[in-house]
C-alpha positions as protocol buffer text, in pm:
chain_id: "A"
residue {
  index: 1
  type: MET
  ca { x: 2 y: -3 z: -1 }
}
residue {
  index: 2
  type: SER
  ca { x: 117 y: 351 z: -85 }
}
residue {
  index: 3
  type: THR
  ca { x: 192 y: 617 z: 179 }
}
residue {
  index: 4
  type: ARG
  ca { x: -95 y: 857 z: 250 }
}
residue {
  index: 5
  type: PRO
  ca { x: -29 y: 1235 z: 254 }
}
residue {
  index: 6
  type: PRO
  ca { x: -153 y: 1385 z: 592 }
}
residue {
  index: 7
  type: GLY
  ca { x: -525 y: 1502 z: 562 }
}
residue {
  index: 8
  type: TRP
  ca { x: -591 y: 1279 z: 258 }
}
residue {
  index: 9
  type: ASP
  ca { x: -762 y: 1005 z: 444 }
}
residue {
  index: 10
  type: MET
  ca { x: -1102 y: 911 z: 281 }
}
residue {
  index: 11
  type: GLU
  ca { x: -1216 y: 667 z: 535 }
}
residue {
  index: 12
  type: GLY
  ca { x: -1599 y: 609 z: 476 }
}
residue {
  index: 13
  type: ARG
  ca { x: -1618 y: 849 z: 184 }
}
residue {
  index: 14
  type: ARG
  ca { x: -1847 y: 732 z: -108 }
}
residue {
  index: 15
  type: ILE
  ca { x: -1711 y: 784 z: -447 }
}
residue {
  index: 16
  type: LEU
  ca { x: -1812 y: 702 z: -803 }
}
residue {
  index: 17
  type: VAL
  ca { x: -1546 y: 670 z: -1068 }
}
residue {
  index: 18
  type: THR
  ca { x: -1678 y: 627 z: -1418 }
}
residue {
  index: 19
  type: GLY
  ca { x: -1456 y: 414 z: -1656 }
}
residue {
  index: 20
  type: GLY
  ca { x: -1278 y: 265 z: -1362 }
}
residue {
  index: 21
  type: SER
  ca { x: -1201 y: -74 z: -1506 }
}
residue {
  index: 22
  type: GLY
  ca { x: -873 y: 32 z: -1653 }
}
residue {
  index: 23
  type: GLY
  ca { x: -638 y: 319 z: -1709 }
}
residue {
  index: 24
  type: ILE
  ca { x: -656 y: 644 z: -1507 }
}
residue {
  index: 25
  type: GLY
  ca { x: -1005 y: 545 z: -1357 }
}
residue {
  index: 26
  type: PHE
  ca { x: -855 y: 224 z: -1222 }
}
residue {
  index: 27
  type: ALA
  ca { x: -554 y: 379 z: -1071 }
}
residue {
  index: 28
  type: THR
  ca { x: -767 y: 657 z: -917 }
}
residue {
  index: 29
  type: ALA
  ca { x: -1005 y: 408 z: -773 }
}
residue {
  index: 30
  type: GLN
  ca { x: -724 y: 196 z: -630 }
}
residue {
  index: 31
  type: ALA
  ca { x: -570 y: 508 z: -462 }
}
residue {
  index: 32
  type: LEU
  ca { x: -900 y: 613 z: -307 }
}
residue {
  index: 33
  type: VAL
  ca { x: -969 y: 268 z: -173 }
}
residue {
  index: 34
  type: GLY
  ca { x: -624 y: 257 z: -27 }
}
residue {
  index: 35
  type: ARG
  ca { x: -725 y: 572 z: 169 }
}
residue {
  index: 36
  type: GLY
  ca { x: -1032 y: 402 z: 312 }
}
residue {
  index: 37
  type: ALA
  ca { x: -1301 y: 518 z: 58 }
}
residue {
  index: 38
  type: ASP
  ca { x: -1588 y: 309 z: -64 }
}
residue {
  index: 39
  type: VAL
  ca { x: -1575 y: 325 z: -441 }
}
residue {
  index: 40
  type: ILE
  ca { x: -1800 y: 225 z: -715 }
}
residue {
  index: 41
  type: ILE
  ca { x: -1624 y: 188 z: -1060 }
}
residue {
  index: 42
  type: THR
  ca { x: -1811 y: 148 z: -1397 }
}
residue {
  index: 43
  type: GLY
  ca { x: -1745 y: 4 z: -1731 }
}
residue {
  index: 44
  type: ARG
  ca { x: -1897 y: -146 z: -2034 }
}
residue {
  index: 45
  type: ASP
  ca { x: -1747 y: -491 z: -1996 }
}
residue {
  index: 46
  type: ALA
  ca { x: -1871 y: -684 z: -1689 }
}
residue {
  index: 47
  type: GLY
  ca { x: -1597 y: -931 z: -1680 }
}
residue {
  index: 48
  type: ARG
  ca { x: -1318 y: -683 z: -1693 }
}
residue {
  index: 49
  type: GLY
  ca { x: -1495 y: -464 z: -1452 }
}
residue {
  index: 50
  type: GLU
  ca { x: -1543 y: -723 z: -1197 }
}
residue {
  index: 51
  type: THR
  ca { x: -1186 y: -837 z: -1240 }
}
residue {
  index: 52
  type: ALA
  ca { x: -1068 y: -482 z: -1176 }
}
residue {
  index: 53
  type: ALA
  ca { x: -1274 y: -431 z: -857 }
}
residue {
  index: 54
  type: ALA
  ca { x: -1154 y: -770 z: -728 }
}
residue {
  index: 55
  type: ALA
  ca { x: -786 y: -667 z: -792 }
}
residue {
  index: 56
  type: ILE
  ca { x: -843 y: -348 z: -606 }
}
residue {
  index: 57
  type: ARG
  ca { x: -992 y: -537 z: -298 }
}
residue {
  index: 58
  type: ARG
  ca { x: -711 y: -776 z: -301 }
}
residue {
  index: 59
  type: GLU
  ca { x: -451 y: -502 z: -276 }
}
residue {
  index: 60
  type: ASN
  ca { x: -616 y: -293 z: 2 }
}
residue {
  index: 61
  type: ASP
  ca { x: -720 y: -366 z: 353 }
}
residue {
  index: 62
  type: ARG
  ca { x: -932 y: -50 z: 385 }
}
residue {
  index: 63
  type: GLY
  ca { x: -1231 y: 73 z: 195 }
}
residue {
  index: 64
  type: SER
  ca { x: -1434 y: -115 z: -68 }
}
residue {
  index: 65
  type: ALA
  ca { x: -1456 y: -143 z: -445 }
}
residue {
  index: 66
  type: THR
  ca { x: -1769 y: -244 z: -631 }
}
residue {
  index: 67
  type: PHE
  ca { x: -1823 y: -261 z: -999 }
}
residue {
  index: 68
  type: LEU
  ca { x: -2143 y: -160 z: -1192 }
}
residue {
  index: 69
  type: GLN
  ca { x: -2191 y: -226 z: -1564 }
}
residue {
  index: 70
  type: ALA
  ca { x: -2300 y: 91 z: -1747 }
}
residue {
  index: 71
  type: ASP
  ca { x: -2363 y: 215 z: -2098 }
}
residue {
  index: 72
  type: HIS
  ca { x: -2204 y: 551 z: -2073 }
}
residue {
  index: 73
  type: ALA
  ca { x: -2282 y: 624 z: -2441 }
}
residue {
  index: 74
  type: THR
  ca { x: -2654 y: 674 z: -2391 }
}
residue {
  index: 75
  type: VAL
  ca { x: -2867 y: 898 z: -2170 }
}
residue {
  index: 76
  type: GLY
  ca { x: -3078 y: 599 z: -2057 }
}
residue {
  index: 77
  type: GLY
  ca { x: -2761 y: 410 z: -1964 }
}
residue {
  index: 78
  type: ASN
  ca { x: -2634 y: 682 z: -1752 }
}
residue {
  index: 79
  type: GLN
  ca { x: -2974 y: 722 z: -1589 }
}
residue {
  index: 80
  type: GLN
  ca { x: -2990 y: 350 z: -1513 }
}
residue {
  index: 81
  type: LEU
  ca { x: -2645 y: 374 z: -1350 }
}
residue {
  index: 82
  type: ALA
  ca { x: -2776 y: 674 z: -1138 }
}
residue {
  index: 83
  type: ASP
  ca { x: -3056 y: 451 z: -1031 }
}
residue {
  index: 84
  type: GLN
  ca { x: -2828 y: 182 z: -921 }
}
residue {
  index: 85
  type: VAL
  ca { x: -2611 y: 424 z: -725 }
}
residue {
  index: 86
  type: ARG
  ca { x: -2910 y: 562 z: -553 }
}
residue {
  index: 87
  type: ALA
  ca { x: -3027 y: 205 z: -454 }
}
residue {
  index: 88
  type: ALA
  ca { x: -2678 y: 138 z: -302 }
}
residue {
  index: 89
  type: TRP
  ca { x: -2604 y: 479 z: -131 }
}
residue {
  index: 90
  type: ASP
  ca { x: -2817 y: 761 z: 9 }
}
residue {
  index: 91
  type: GLY
  ca { x: -2531 y: 1010 z: -53 }
}
residue {
  index: 92
  type: LEU
  ca { x: -2227 y: 1068 z: -269 }
}
residue {
  index: 93
  type: ASP
  ca { x: -1915 y: 1243 z: -149 }
}
residue {
  index: 94
  type: VAL
  ca { x: -1734 y: 1256 z: -489 }
}
residue {
  index: 95
  type: LEU
  ca { x: -1836 y: 1212 z: -843 }
}
residue {
  index: 96
  type: ILE
  ca { x: -1535 y: 1165 z: -1077 }
}
residue {
  index: 97
  type: ASN
  ca { x: -1646 y: 1176 z: -1443 }
}
residue {
  index: 98
  type: ASN
  ca { x: -1352 y: 1002 z: -1594 }
}
residue {
  index: 99
  type: VAL
  ca { x: -1494 y: 800 z: -1886 }
}
residue {
  index: 100
  type: GLY
  ca { x: -1447 y: 934 z: -2241 }
}
residue {
  index: 101
  type: GLY
  ca { x: -1424 y: 844 z: -2605 }
}
residue {
  index: 102
  type: LEU
  ca { x: -1203 y: 904 z: -2906 }
}
residue {
  index: 103
  type: TYR
  ca { x: -1271 y: 732 z: -3241 }
}
residue {
  index: 104
  type: ASP
  ca { x: -1122 y: 671 z: -3588 }
}
residue {
  index: 105
  type: THR
  ca { x: -1461 y: 681 z: -3758 }
}
residue {
  index: 106
  type: ARG
  ca { x: -1795 y: 848 z: -3705 }
}
residue {
  index: 107
  type: TRP
  ca { x: -2065 y: 625 z: -3549 }
}
residue {
  index: 108
  type: GLU
  ca { x: -2391 y: 699 z: -3369 }
}
residue {
  index: 109
  type: THR
  ca { x: -2508 y: 575 z: -3033 }
}
residue {
  index: 110
  type: ALA
  ca { x: -2860 y: 426 z: -2972 }
}
residue {
  index: 111
  type: ASP
  ca { x: -2976 y: 797 z: -2912 }
}
residue {
  index: 112
  type: GLY
  ca { x: -2865 y: 884 z: -3260 }
}
residue {
  index: 113
  type: TYR
  ca { x: -2587 y: 1113 z: -3131 }
}
residue {
  index: 114
  type: GLU
  ca { x: -2226 y: 1111 z: -3269 }
}
residue {
  index: 115
  type: ALA
  ca { x: -2036 y: 891 z: -3025 }
}
residue {
  index: 116
  type: THR
  ca { x: -1762 y: 1132 z: -2927 }
}
residue {
  index: 117
  type: LEU
  ca { x: -2032 y: 1408 z: -2840 }
}
residue {
  index: 118
  type: ALA
  ca { x: -2234 y: 1143 z: -2655 }
}
residue {
  index: 119
  type: MET
  ca { x: -1942 y: 994 z: -2449 }
}
residue {
  index: 120
  type: ASN
  ca { x: -1769 y: 1323 z: -2362 }
}
residue {
  index: 121
  type: VAL
  ca { x: -2052 y: 1565 z: -2320 }
}
residue {
  index: 122
  type: VAL
  ca { x: -2392 y: 1428 z: -2311 }
}
residue {
  index: 123
  type: GLY
  ca { x: -2317 y: 1118 z: -2096 }
}
residue {
  index: 124
  type: PRO
  ca { x: -2135 y: 1308 z: -1819 }
}
residue {
  index: 125
  type: PHE
  ca { x: -2396 y: 1588 z: -1816 }
}
residue {
  index: 126
  type: ALA
  ca { x: -2682 y: 1344 z: -1788 }
}
residue {
  index: 127
  type: LEU
  ca { x: -2507 y: 1136 z: -1505 }
}
residue {
  index: 128
  type: THR
  ca { x: -2411 y: 1460 z: -1312 }
}
residue {
  index: 129
  type: ALA
  ca { x: -2766 y: 1581 z: -1336 }
}
residue {
  index: 130
  type: GLU
  ca { x: -2900 y: 1264 z: -1195 }
}
residue {
  index: 131
  type: LEU
  ca { x: -2656 y: 1246 z: -911 }
}
residue {
  index: 132
  type: LEU
  ca { x: -2670 y: 1607 z: -788 }
}
residue {
  index: 133
  type: PRO
  ca { x: -2933 y: 1527 z: -511 }
}
residue {
  index: 134
  type: LEU
  ca { x: -2689 y: 1264 z: -377 }
}
residue {
  index: 135
  type: LEU
  ca { x: -2409 y: 1509 z: -389 }
}
residue {
  index: 136
  type: ARG
  ca { x: -2613 y: 1775 z: -222 }
}
residue {
  index: 137
  type: SER
  ca { x: -2689 y: 1544 z: 62 }
}
residue {
  index: 138
  type: LYS
  ca { x: -2326 y: 1510 z: 159 }
}
residue {
  index: 139
  type: PRO
  ca { x: -2185 y: 1857 z: 169 }
}
residue {
  index: 140
  type: PRO
  ca { x: -1919 y: 1969 z: 101 }
}
residue {
  index: 141
  type: SER
  ca { x: -1905 y: 1717 z: -183 }
}
residue {
  index: 142
  type: ARG
  ca { x: -1704 y: 1736 z: -499 }
}
residue {
  index: 143
  type: CYS
  ca { x: -1755 y: 1686 z: -873 }
}
residue {
  index: 144
  type: VAL
  ca { x: -1434 y: 1616 z: -1064 }
}
residue {
  index: 145
  type: ASN
  ca { x: -1438 y: 1617 z: -1442 }
}
residue {
  index: 146
  type: VAL
  ca { x: -1145 y: 1471 z: -1628 }
}
residue {
  index: 147
  type: VAL
  ca { x: -1109 y: 1669 z: -1950 }
}
residue {
  index: 148
  type: SER
  ca { x: -804 y: 1718 z: -2186 }
}
residue {
  index: 149
  type: ALA
  ca { x: -589 y: 2001 z: -2282 }
}
residue {
  index: 150
  type: ALA
  ca { x: -688 y: 1901 z: -2632 }
}
residue {
  index: 151
  type: PHE
  ca { x: -971 y: 2149 z: -2598 }
}
residue {
  index: 152
  type: ARG
  ca { x: -712 y: 2431 z: -2675 }
}
residue {
  index: 153
  type: MET
  ca { x: -663 y: 2256 z: -3014 }
}
residue {
  index: 154
  type: TYR
  ca { x: -1019 y: 2342 z: -3130 }
}
residue {
  index: 155
  type: LYS
  ca { x: -1015 y: 2683 z: -3299 }
}
residue {
  index: 156
  type: GLY
  ca { x: -1359 y: 2675 z: -3472 }
}
residue {
  index: 157
  type: ASP
  ca { x: -1713 y: 2739 z: -3343 }
}
residue {
  index: 158
  type: PRO
  ca { x: -1791 y: 2451 z: -3113 }
}
residue {
  index: 159
  type: PHE
  ca { x: -2164 y: 2486 z: -3180 }
}
residue {
  index: 160
  type: ASP
  ca { x: -2120 y: 2460 z: -3558 }
}
residue {
  index: 161
  type: ASP
  ca { x: -2219 y: 2104 z: -3654 }
}
residue {
  index: 162
  type: PRO
  ca { x: -2168 y: 1959 z: -3312 }
}
residue {
  index: 163
  type: GLN
  ca { x: -2276 y: 1619 z: -3442 }
}
residue {
  index: 164
  type: SER
  ca { x: -1983 y: 1618 z: -3707 }
}
residue {
  index: 165
  type: THR
  ca { x: -2236 y: 1531 z: -3972 }
}
residue {
  index: 166
  type: ASP
  ca { x: -2053 y: 1744 z: -4241 }
}
residue {
  index: 167
  type: ARG
  ca { x: -1702 y: 1635 z: -4158 }
}
residue {
  index: 168
  type: PHE
  ca { x: -1555 y: 1397 z: -3919 }
}
residue {
  index: 169
  type: VAL
  ca { x: -1193 y: 1374 z: -3797 }
}
residue {
  index: 170
  type: GLY
  ca { x: -1154 y: 1192 z: -3465 }
}
residue {
  index: 171
  type: ALA
  ca { x: -901 y: 1437 z: -3319 }
}
residue {
  index: 172
  type: ASP
  ca { x: -1127 y: 1735 z: -3405 }
}
residue {
  index: 173
  type: ALA
  ca { x: -1437 y: 1578 z: -3273 }
}
residue {
  index: 174
  type: TYR
  ca { x: -1247 y: 1494 z: -2947 }
}
residue {
  index: 175
  type: ALA
  ca { x: -1104 y: 1850 z: -2901 }
}
residue {
  index: 176
  type: ARG
  ca { x: -1443 y: 2006 z: -2978 }
}
residue {
  index: 177
  type: THR
  ca { x: -1622 y: 1787 z: -2714 }
}
residue {
  index: 178
  type: LYS
  ca { x: -1358 y: 1858 z: -2469 }
}
residue {
  index: 179
  type: LEU
  ca { x: -1405 y: 2226 z: -2506 }
}
residue {
  index: 180
  type: LEU
  ca { x: -1782 y: 2171 z: -2455 }
}
residue {
  index: 181
  type: ASN
  ca { x: -1702 y: 1972 z: -2146 }
}
residue {
  index: 182
  type: VAL
  ca { x: -1492 y: 2251 z: -2000 }
}
residue {
  index: 183
  type: LEU
  ca { x: -1776 y: 2503 z: -2079 }
}
residue {
  index: 184
  type: PHE
  ca { x: -2053 y: 2325 z: -1930 }
}
residue {
  index: 185
  type: SER
  ca { x: -1838 y: 2236 z: -1617 }
}
residue {
  index: 186
  type: LEU
  ca { x: -1782 y: 2604 z: -1568 }
}
residue {
  index: 187
  type: ALA
  ca { x: -2158 y: 2668 z: -1602 }
}
residue {
  index: 188
  type: LEU
  ca { x: -2236 y: 2396 z: -1356 }
}
residue {
  index: 189
  type: ALA
  ca { x: -1993 y: 2548 z: -1102 }
}
residue {
  index: 190
  type: LYS
  ca { x: -2194 y: 2874 z: -1117 }
}
residue {
  index: 191
  type: ARG
  ca { x: -2524 y: 2687 z: -1074 }
}
residue {
  index: 192
  type: VAL
  ca { x: -2448 y: 2504 z: -757 }
}
residue {
  index: 193
  type: SER
  ca { x: -2343 y: 2650 z: -428 }
}
residue {
  index: 194
  type: ALA
  ca { x: -1975 y: 2595 z: -353 }
}
residue {
  index: 195
  type: ASP
  ca { x: -2080 y: 2538 z: 7 }
}
residue {
  index: 196
  type: HIS
  ca { x: -2247 y: 2219 z: -104 }
}
residue {
  index: 197
  type: ILE
  ca { x: -2071 y: 2107 z: -419 }
}
residue {
  index: 198
  type: THR
  ca { x: -1742 y: 2216 z: -573 }
}
residue {
  index: 199
  type: VAL
  ca { x: -1683 y: 2153 z: -941 }
}
residue {
  index: 200
  type: ASN
  ca { x: -1343 y: 2132 z: -1091 }
}
residue {
  index: 201
  type: GLN
  ca { x: -1172 y: 1986 z: -1391 }
}
residue {
  index: 202
  type: LEU
  ca { x: -831 y: 1862 z: -1494 }
}
residue {
  index: 203
  type: HIS
  ca { x: -609 y: 1752 z: -1776 }
}
residue {
  index: 204
  type: PRO
  ca { x: -447 y: 1425 z: -1665 }
}
residue {
  index: 205
  type: GLY
  ca { x: -165 y: 1442 z: -1918 }
}
residue {
  index: 206
  type: LEU
  ca { x: -48 y: 1205 z: -2191 }
}
residue {
  index: 207
  type: THR
  ca { x: -97 y: 847 z: -2048 }
}
residue {
  index: 208
  type: TRP
  ca { x: -87 y: 494 z: -2171 }
}
residue {
  index: 209
  type: THR
  ca { x: -452 y: 376 z: -2125 }
}
residue {
  index: 210
  type: PRO
  ca { x: -695 y: 158 z: -2334 }
}
residue {
  index: 211
  type: MET
  ca { x: -820 y: 470 z: -2519 }
}
residue {
  index: 212
  type: THR
  ca { x: -476 y: 595 z: -2610 }
}
residue {
  index: 213
  type: ARG
  ca { x: -363 y: 234 z: -2725 }
}
residue {
  index: 214
  type: SER
  ca { x: -663 y: 226 z: -2964 }
}
residue {
  index: 215
  type: MET
  ca { x: -552 y: 538 z: -3129 }
}
residue {
  index: 216
  type: THR
  ca { x: -415 y: 528 z: -3489 }
}
residue {
  index: 217
  type: PRO
  ca { x: -261 y: 794 z: -3715 }
}
residue {
  index: 218
  type: ALA
  ca { x: -612 y: 817 z: -3878 }
}
residue {
  index: 219
  type: THR
  ca { x: -739 y: 944 z: -3531 }
}
residue {
  index: 220
  type: MET
  ca { x: -491 y: 1229 z: -3523 }
}
residue {
  index: 221
  type: PRO
  ca { x: -395 y: 1306 z: -3890 }
}
residue {
  index: 222
  type: ALA
  ca { x: -232 y: 1617 z: -3788 }
}
residue {
  index: 223
  type: TRP
  ca { x: 17 y: 1419 z: -3596 }
}
residue {
  index: 224
  type: ARG
  ca { x: 94 y: 1173 z: -3862 }
}
residue {
  index: 225
  type: LEU
  ca { x: 454 y: 1272 z: -3924 }
}
residue {
  index: 226
  type: ALA
  ca { x: 529 y: 1280 z: -3552 }
}
residue {
  index: 227
  type: TRP
  ca { x: 339 y: 959 z: -3472 }
}
residue {
  index: 228
  type: PRO
  ca { x: 633 y: 756 z: -3352 }
}
residue {
  index: 229
  type: ILE
  ca { x: 731 y: 1029 z: -3105 }
}
residue {
  index: 230
  type: ILE
  ca { x: 371 y: 1066 z: -2987 }
}
residue {
  index: 231
  type: ARG
  ca { x: 335 y: 703 z: -2931 }
}
residue {
  index: 232
  type: LEU
  ca { x: 670 y: 699 z: -2730 }
}
residue {
  index: 233
  type: LEU
  ca { x: 537 y: 980 z: -2510 }
}
residue {
  index: 234
  type: GLN
  ca { x: 208 y: 810 z: -2451 }
}
residue {
  index: 235
  type: ARG
  ca { x: 375 y: 481 z: -2357 }
}
residue {
  index: 236
  type: HIS
  ca { x: 574 y: 652 z: -2092 }
}
residue {
  index: 237
  type: GLY
  ca { x: 269 y: 814 z: -1942 }
}
residue {
  index: 238
  type: SER
  ca { x: 187 y: 640 z: -1616 }
}
residue {
  index: 239
  type: PRO
  ca { x: -189 y: 602 z: -1520 }
}
residue {
  index: 240
  type: GLU
  ca { x: -72 y: 615 z: -1164 }
}
residue {
  index: 241
  type: LYS
  ca { x: 91 y: 945 z: -1201 }
}
residue {
  index: 242
  type: ALA
  ca { x: -210 y: 1082 z: -1381 }
}
residue {
  index: 243
  type: ALA
  ca { x: -432 y: 951 z: -1104 }
}
residue {
  index: 244
  type: GLN
  ca { x: -249 y: 1161 z: -852 }
}
residue {
  index: 245
  type: ARG
  ca { x: -386 y: 1470 z: -1020 }
}
residue {
  index: 246
  type: VAL
  ca { x: -741 y: 1336 z: -1006 }
}
residue {
  index: 247
  type: LEU
  ca { x: -673 y: 1241 z: -640 }
}
residue {
  index: 248
  type: PHE
  ca { x: -571 y: 1589 z: -546 }
}
residue {
  index: 249
  type: LEU
  ca { x: -906 y: 1730 z: -654 }
}
residue {
  index: 250
  type: ALA
  ca { x: -1094 y: 1436 z: -506 }
}
residue {
  index: 251
  type: ALA
  ca { x: -925 y: 1406 z: -169 }
}
residue {
  index: 252
  type: SER
  ca { x: -693 y: 1699 z: -79 }
}
residue {
  index: 253
  type: PRO
  ca { x: -808 y: 1961 z: 176 }
}
residue {
  index: 254
  type: GLU
  ca { x: -647 y: 2224 z: -44 }
}
residue {
  index: 255
  type: ALA
  ca { x: -877 y: 2145 z: -339 }
}
residue {
  index: 256
  type: SER
  ca { x: -1181 y: 2215 z: -119 }
}
residue {
  index: 257
  type: THR
  ca { x: -1112 y: 2585 z: -157 }
}
residue {
  index: 258
  type: TYR
  ca { x: -1149 y: 2569 z: -537 }
}
residue {
  index: 259
  type: THR
  ca { x: -1457 y: 2556 z: -760 }
}
residue {
  index: 260
  type: GLY
  ca { x: -1496 y: 2638 z: -1128 }
}
residue {
  index: 261
  type: GLU
  ca { x: -1126 y: 2588 z: -1192 }
}
residue {
  index: 262
  type: TYR
  ca { x: -916 y: 2393 z: -1440 }
}
residue {
  index: 263
  type: PHE
  ca { x: -585 y: 2212 z: -1338 }
}
residue {
  index: 264
  type: GLU
  ca { x: -296 y: 2056 z: -1538 }
}
residue {
  index: 265
  type: ARG
  ca { x: 44 y: 1971 z: -1393 }
}
residue {
  index: 266
  type: GLN
  ca { x: 43 y: 2192 z: -1073 }
}
residue {
  index: 267
  type: PRO
  ca { x: -183 y: 2172 z: -765 }
}
residue {
  index: 268
  type: ARG
  ca { x: -307 y: 2519 z: -850 }
}
residue {
  index: 269
  type: PRO
  ca { x: -553 y: 2645 z: -1113 }
}
residue {
  index: 270
  type: LYS
  ca { x: -432 y: 2710 z: -1466 }
}
residue {
  index: 271
  type: ARG
  ca { x: -582 y: 3015 z: -1618 }
}
residue {
  index: 272
  type: LEU
  ca { x: -831 y: 2966 z: -1904 }
}
residue {
  index: 273
  type: SER
  ca { x: -868 y: 3190 z: -2210 }
}
residue {
  index: 274
  type: ALA
  ca { x: -1131 y: 3453 z: -2265 }
}
residue {
  index: 275
  type: ARG
  ca { x: -1318 y: 3195 z: -2477 }
}
residue {
  index: 276
  type: GLU
  ca { x: -1363 y: 2948 z: -2205 }
}
residue {
  index: 277
  type: LEU
  ca { x: -1448 y: 3214 z: -1950 }
}
residue {
  index: 278
  type: ASP
  ca { x: -1714 y: 3365 z: -2168 }
}
residue {
  index: 279
  type: PRO
  ca { x: -2052 y: 3327 z: -1975 }
}
residue {
  index: 280
  type: ALA
  ca { x: -2244 y: 3329 z: -2303 }
}
residue {
  index: 281
  type: LEU
  ca { x: -2045 y: 3032 z: -2440 }
}
residue {
  index: 282
  type: GLN
  ca { x: -2078 y: 2841 z: -2114 }
}
residue {
  index: 283
  type: ASP
  ca { x: -2452 y: 2895 z: -2128 }
}
residue {
  index: 284
  type: ARG
  ca { x: -2465 y: 2776 z: -2484 }
}
residue {
  index: 285
  type: ALA
  ca { x: -2287 y: 2458 z: -2391 }
}
residue {
  index: 286
  type: TRP
  ca { x: -2528 y: 2407 z: -2109 }
}
residue {
  index: 287
  type: GLN
  ca { x: -2819 y: 2447 z: -2333 }
}
residue {
  index: 288
  type: LEU
  ca { x: -2672 y: 2214 z: -2594 }
}
residue {
  index: 289
  type: ALA
  ca { x: -2606 y: 1935 z: -2346 }
}
residue {
  index: 290
  type: SER
  ca { x: -2926 y: 1969 z: -2162 }
}
residue {
  index: 291
  type: GLY
  ca { x: -3129 y: 1972 z: -2488 }
}
residue {
  index: 292
  type: LEU
  ca { x: -2958 y: 1658 z: -2605 }
}
residue {
  index: 293
  type: VAL
  ca { x: -3033 y: 1495 z: -2270 }
}
residue {
  index: 294
  type: VAL
  ca { x: -3402 y: 1586 z: -2286 }
}
residue {
  index: 295
  type: ASP
  ca { x: -3442 y: 1479 z: -2651 }
}
residue {
  index: 296
  type: ALA
  ca { x: -3260 y: 1149 z: -2620 }
}
residue {
  index: 297
  type: PRO
  ca { x: -3469 y: 854 z: -2733 }
}
residue {
  index: 298
  type: THR
  ca { x: -3329 y: 650 z: -2438 }
}
residue {
  index: 299
  type: ASN
  ca { x: -3416 y: 915 z: -2175 }
}
residue {
  index: 300
  type: LYS
  ca { x: -3618 y: 722 z: -1921 }
}
residue {
  index: 301
  type: ARG
  ca { x: -3742 y: 1034 z: -1751 }
}
residue {
  index: 302
  type: THR
  ca { x: -3920 y: 1187 z: -2058 }
}
residue {
  index: 303
  type: GLN
  ca { x: -4050 y: 846 z: -2138 }
}
residue {
  index: 304
  type: ALA
  ca { x: -4220 y: 825 z: -1809 }
}
residue {
  index: 305
  type: ALA
  ca { x: -4355 y: 1173 z: -1804 }
}
residue {
  index: 306
  type: THR
  ca { x: -4377 y: 1351 z: -2138 }
}
residue {
  index: 307
  type: GLY
  ca { x: -4289 y: 1714 z: -2114 }
}
residue {
  index: 308
  type: GLN
  ca { x: -4153 y: 1695 z: -1755 }
}
residue {
  index: 309
  type: GLN
  ca { x: -3785 y: 1628 z: -1692 }
}
residue {
  index: 310
  type: SER
  ca { x: -3693 y: 1488 z: -1361 }
}
residue {
  index: 311
  type: SER
  ca { x: -3346 y: 1598 z: -1267 }
}
residue {
  index: 312
  type: GLY
  ca { x: -3120 y: 1731 z: -996 }
}
residue {
  index: 313
  type: LEU
  ca { x: -3039 y: 2037 z: -1197 }
}
residue {
  index: 314
  type: ASN
  ca { x: -3212 y: 2363 z: -1114 }
}
residue {
  index: 315
  type: SER
  ca { x: -3418 y: 2530 z: -1395 }
}
residue {
  index: 316
  type: TRP
  ca { x: -3372 y: 2239 z: -1629 }
}
residue {
  index: 317
  type: PRO
  ca { x: -3428 y: 2399 z: -1976 }
}
residue {
  index: 318
  type: THR
  ca { x: -3687 y: 2149 z: -2119 }
}
residue {
  index: 319
  type: GLY
  ca { x: -3714 y: 2339 z: -2448 }
}
residue {
  index: 320
  type: ALA
  ca { x: -3345 y: 2380 z: -2517 }
}
residue {
  index: 321
  type: GLY
  ca { x: -3224 y: 2332 z: -2865 }
}
residue {
  index: 322
  type: GLN
  ca { x: -2869 y: 2262 z: -2987 }
}
residue {
  index: 323
  type: GLY
  ca { x: -2720 y: 2598 z: -2940 }
}
């Protein structure tokens, strides 16, 4: 077991880590359980997820690790996960939105949404909305969104063709959705009381994970000439090291003083540009994500009550369009 920094004890804390069956999510869950937390990890593959949870339990004599299978690509899948979390726990100390997607080719989820947009924006938004009541019941709780510095690479209008129907390049779709994630995270931080829930985000750095292993030069055509170097850097990226950045926001007393901030290498916020700090763009990202959640064919709430959206978010914009 690793040494625990003073004040970082998480005994009895309840934490959800999405995409925790491998990579950064697994390393994060392992570190949290080692500090005494009760952690639920999620993933698409039940066998892999159960194996991951068992491995975490074997290596730690504190806390607990449980796996829940989840389809993070659909609104209904995230709502079903939230139902399972509510059945297991009456409160949530930390939500870590770690799961994400990056693809070579364009494909659509069961909701009819481009998969990168669904995995990186719609899914985390829907899950967070569902779990806000559990977070509010355990103040001061934390929402930690794992994003990517790739959002800086997107120079166009993120609201122009968000479904990538006119043109799809995996890297561009990824950068766009990470920008939208940054924007809606900042909007969320303004909509919840920091006394009850803090909302922060971080770039974990280049890391060798299942997602990066699946990348090809077709995913990142702009990096084609430098591909061998990029792969070398990725292979040397440690999930355990990246998890320490997540752990800082999830567990450290210092992080409790921050909300609506973005972090990279240092344990202090990194300043965003005027684009990300623009309240109008933040609100447009919020409207886009919430509208896609409401309109999703798999949305269990709108199926149950047409015209009425049940959510933990205040002033849910039921008539929102796509920005």
